Kinemage of the C-alpha trace (Angstrom):
@kinemage 1
@onewidth
@group {chain A} dominant
@subgroup {mainchain}
@vectorlist {calphas} color= white
{ca met a 1} P -11.825 21.708 -39.900
{ca ala a 2} L -8.639 19.707 -39.391
{ca lys a 3} L -8.376 17.300 -42.310
{ca tyr a 4} L -6.663 14.598 -40.258
{ca val a 5} L -9.797 14.185 -38.136
{ca his a 6} L -11.775 13.170 -41.215
{ca leu a 7} L -9.296 10.357 -41.888
{ca leu a 8} L -9.788 8.678 -38.502
{ca gly a 9} L -11.620 5.361 -38.443
{ca lys a 10} L -14.523 4.396 -36.202
{ca asp a 11} L -12.372 2.574 -33.646
{ca ala a 12} L -9.958 5.491 -33.237
{ca arg a 13} L -12.919 7.850 -32.812
{ca arg a 14} L -14.405 5.597 -30.112
{ca lys a 15} L -11.071 5.386 -28.290
{ca ile a 16} L -10.735 9.185 -28.226
{ca ile a 17} L -14.196 9.581 -26.729
{ca glu a 18} L -13.393 6.791 -24.253
{ca ile a 19} L -10.279 8.603 -23.025
{ca leu a 20} L -12.286 11.727 -22.290
{ca ala a 21} L -15.258 9.867 -20.787
{ca asn a 22} L -12.981 7.924 -18.435
{ca ser a 23} L -11.642 11.101 -16.846
{ca arg a 24} L -14.821 13.219 -16.960
{ca gly a 25} L -17.763 10.867 -16.987
{ca val a 26} L -20.439 10.678 -19.652
{ca arg a 27} L -22.575 13.602 -18.464
{ca leu a 28} L -19.755 16.129 -18.143
{ca leu a 29} L -18.251 15.094 -21.477
{ca ala a 30} L -21.641 15.405 -23.153
{ca ala a 31} L -22.027 18.920 -21.754
{ca glu a 32} L -18.533 19.919 -22.939
{ca leu a 33} L -19.251 18.579 -26.440
{ca asn a 34} L -22.777 20.047 -26.609
{ca ile a 35} L -24.309 16.632 -27.225
{ca thr a 36} L -26.554 14.346 -25.207
{ca pro a 37} L -25.263 11.769 -22.728
{ca ala a 38} L -27.080 9.187 -24.881
{ca ala a 39} L -24.906 10.172 -27.850
{ca val a 40} L -21.744 9.693 -25.784
{ca ser a 41} L -23.015 6.299 -24.633
{ca lys a 42} L -23.673 5.295 -28.244
{ca tyr a 43} L -20.134 6.340 -29.215
{ca leu a 44} L -18.677 4.308 -26.358
{ca ser a 45} L -20.703 1.200 -27.216
{ca gly a 46} L -19.828 1.462 -30.894
{ca ala a 47} L -23.487 1.814 -31.915
{ca thr a 48} L -22.498 4.970 -33.783
{ca his a 49} L -19.417 7.158 -34.094
{ca pro a 50} L -18.790 10.857 -33.493
{ca ser a 51} L -18.835 13.230 -36.433
{ca asp a 52} L -15.750 15.185 -37.426
{ca ile a 53} L -17.153 18.262 -35.671
{ca val a 54} L -17.786 16.411 -32.395
{ca leu a 55} L -14.366 14.781 -32.572
{ca glu a 56} L -12.638 18.116 -33.156
{ca arg a 57} L -14.475 19.537 -30.153
{ca ala a 58} L -13.364 16.524 -28.098
{ca ile a 59} L -9.735 17.092 -29.043
{ca glu a 60} L -10.051 20.800 -28.220
{ca val a 61} L -11.350 20.160 -24.682
{ca ala a 62} L -8.755 17.478 -23.901
{ca asn a 63} L -6.234 18.224 -21.182
{ca glu a 64} L -2.499 17.681 -21.606
{ca asp a 65} L -2.504 14.014 -20.550
{ca glu a 66} L -5.518 13.273 -22.746
{ca val a 67} L -3.877 15.015 -25.710
{ca ala a 68} L -0.829 12.774 -25.279
{ca ala a 69} L -3.025 9.642 -25.315
{ca ile a 70} L -5.072 10.938 -28.268
{ca thr a 71} L -1.888 11.727 -30.192
{ca lys a 72} L -0.756 8.116 -29.762
{ca ile a 73} L -4.099 6.841 -31.107
{ca ile a 74} L -3.898 9.138 -34.133
{ca glu a 75} L -0.255 8.265 -34.810
{ca asp a 76} L -0.990 4.537 -34.666
{ca glu a 77} L -4.009 4.931 -36.965
{ca phe a 78} L -2.078 6.911 -39.567
{ca leu a 79} L 1.030 4.731 -39.487
{ca glu a 80} L -1.050 1.587 -39.894
{ca gly a 81} L -3.016 3.129 -42.755
{ca leu a 82} L 0.077 4.513 -44.469
{ca ser a 83} L 1.918 1.201 -44.180
{ca ser a 84} L -1.058 -0.643 -45.631
{ca phe a 85} L -1.356 1.853 -48.488
{ca ile a 86} L 2.349 1.636 -49.347
{ca glu a 87} L 2.258 -2.169 -49.342
{ca trp a 88} L -0.807 -2.130 -51.595
{ca gly a 89} L 0.743 0.446 -53.941
{ca tyr a 90} L 3.982 -1.511 -54.101
{ca arg a 91} L 2.125 -4.718 -55.000
{ca lys a 92} L 0.105 -2.926 -57.665
{ca gly a 93} L 3.010 -0.812 -58.896
{ca thr a 94} L 0.901 2.316 -58.660
{ca ile a 95} L 2.718 4.643 -56.266
{ca asp a 96} L 4.188 7.633 -58.044
{ca leu a 97} L 7.662 9.009 -57.328
{ca arg a 98} L 6.018 12.313 -56.309
{ca phe a 99} L 4.351 10.480 -53.420
{ca tyr a 100} L 7.692 9.205 -52.124
{ca lys a 101} L 9.240 12.670 -52.459
{ca lys a 102} L 6.378 14.245 -50.499
{ca leu a 103} L 6.558 11.502 -47.860
{ca asn a 104} L 10.317 11.971 -47.574
{ca ser a 105} L 9.823 15.718 -47.159
{ca leu a 106} L 7.276 15.166 -44.369
{ca val a 107} L 9.559 12.718 -42.584
{ca ala a 108} L 12.491 15.137 -42.862
{ca arg a 109} L 10.353 17.942 -41.428
{ca val a 110} L 9.322 15.780 -38.459
{ca gly a 111} L 12.958 14.854 -37.939
{ca leu a 112} L 13.954 18.509 -37.909
{ca val a 113} L 11.231 19.344 -35.414
{ca thr a 114} L 12.320 16.483 -33.195
{ca leu a 115} L 15.962 17.592 -33.339
{ca ser a 116} L 15.102 21.205 -32.557
{ca gln a 117} L 12.878 20.151 -29.650
{ca arg a 118} L 15.735 18.073 -28.292
{ca asp a 119} L 18.150 20.990 -28.713
{ca met a 120} L 15.756 23.334 -26.890
{ca ala a 121} L 15.416 20.878 -24.012
{ca thr a 122} L 19.194 20.615 -23.527
{ca thr a 123} L 19.870 24.368 -23.485
């Protein structure tokens, strides 16, 4: 299981299902996810939210355009959560230097990926 899926909130989960339901319809999406159309309808109304397993399946069946939209939802969710956590930790004085080093390493790795993708596109 992808750990990032577990970290997604209820609203992000609903939005992901909504993206897929908008392009496929409730019945087809339900069939692709091996769940009932009623379950999809409950996810869309916010009455309940998809489990990690259902959400992973949803991400797996997404087409290229849907993946791009889902990526934006996940990025926004994580950036908002990370910003909130850092502000809280700063106020409380609880964030360890190891956290900042790990965060810096992740940011550097994303930067390197972005630069190499750009280089590949220009060659």
